[in-house]
N, C-alpha and C positions, 0 to 999 in steps of 0.2 A: 464571410468570416464564420468559422464554426463556433460551437458552444464550449468545446473542450478539446483536449488532446488525449490520446491513449498512452498508457505507460507500459513499457515492455518489462513485466515483472510477474513472478508467480510466488505465492506464499500460502501457507495453510491458514484457515480462519482460526483466530484465537479462541473462538467459542466452541466450534464443533470439529475442527481439523480438516474440513473439506478444502481442496485446492482451489484458490481464487486465481484466475488467469486474466480477467477482463477489468483492468484498472483504468481510471480516468483522472485527469487533473484539469484545473482551471488556471494553473500557474502559466505565466508567459502568454505569448500569442497563441490563440486557440484556432487552429486551422484543421482539426481532425487528423493531425500528424501523429506518428508514434514516436515517443521520446523515451530516453533512458531514465531510470529513477534518480540518478545523480544530477539530472538537468532541472529538477523541480524541487520544491520544498515540501509539498504535500500531495498526496493522491488518495483515492478512495474507490470502494467497490462494495456492492452488496454480495453477501455470501450466497452462492448458488444453492446451497443445501438448507441452511437455517435462516437465511434472509437477514442476518445481522449486518448492520452498516459498519464496515471496517474502514478505518482511516489510517493512513500511513504517513508518518512524519520522517523526513530524511535528515540525517546528521549532516549539516552543511560544512563541517570542518574539513572533510577530506574529499568531498564529492568531485571537484573538478581536477584535483591533482592526480589521483590514482584511478579515476573513472570507476570507482567502486564506492559503495556507501553503506552505512548502517541504517537500517530502517526500523522504526518503532511502530508496531501495529497496535491499534486499540479499537474496541467496539464503542461507538459513540451513541449516546442516547439522543434520539430525535423526538421532539415534542409531538409530532404527528404519527409516530410509530409506537407500537407496543414492544419496546426493546429491552434487552437484558442490561444489567449493570455493566459499567466499564471494566474491561479486562485487557491487560496488556501483555505482549510477548515480544521479545527482541528477536529479530531475524537479520541475517546478513544478506547482502546482495547475492543472487544466485550464482554469480561468477566466482565468488569467494569460497574458500573451504567452509563446509557447513559446521556450525556449532549449534547443536540442538539439545534440548533437554528431554526430548522424547526418547523412550527406550523401546 
């Protein structure tokens, strides 16, 4: 048995904007498989640029019906890290049309 599964998702870091590609989750059976974001409720990754710990929460309302989901990203404060305050940004699944506040 593995310790986690990978999540097939890409999103910018809410703190610095660097693209995060390597997400993991402990939801479900953990066999080091790659899962889609709508198959889990939470996933996480460290930002490769600023090292912020970014946590993603999946909107469970629509995930299995349309196989697309809305994801809420947040930087989580970790007691063992010297991290930034919580910042949140809403992102859509990469397969959906992009709605971005970036200009």
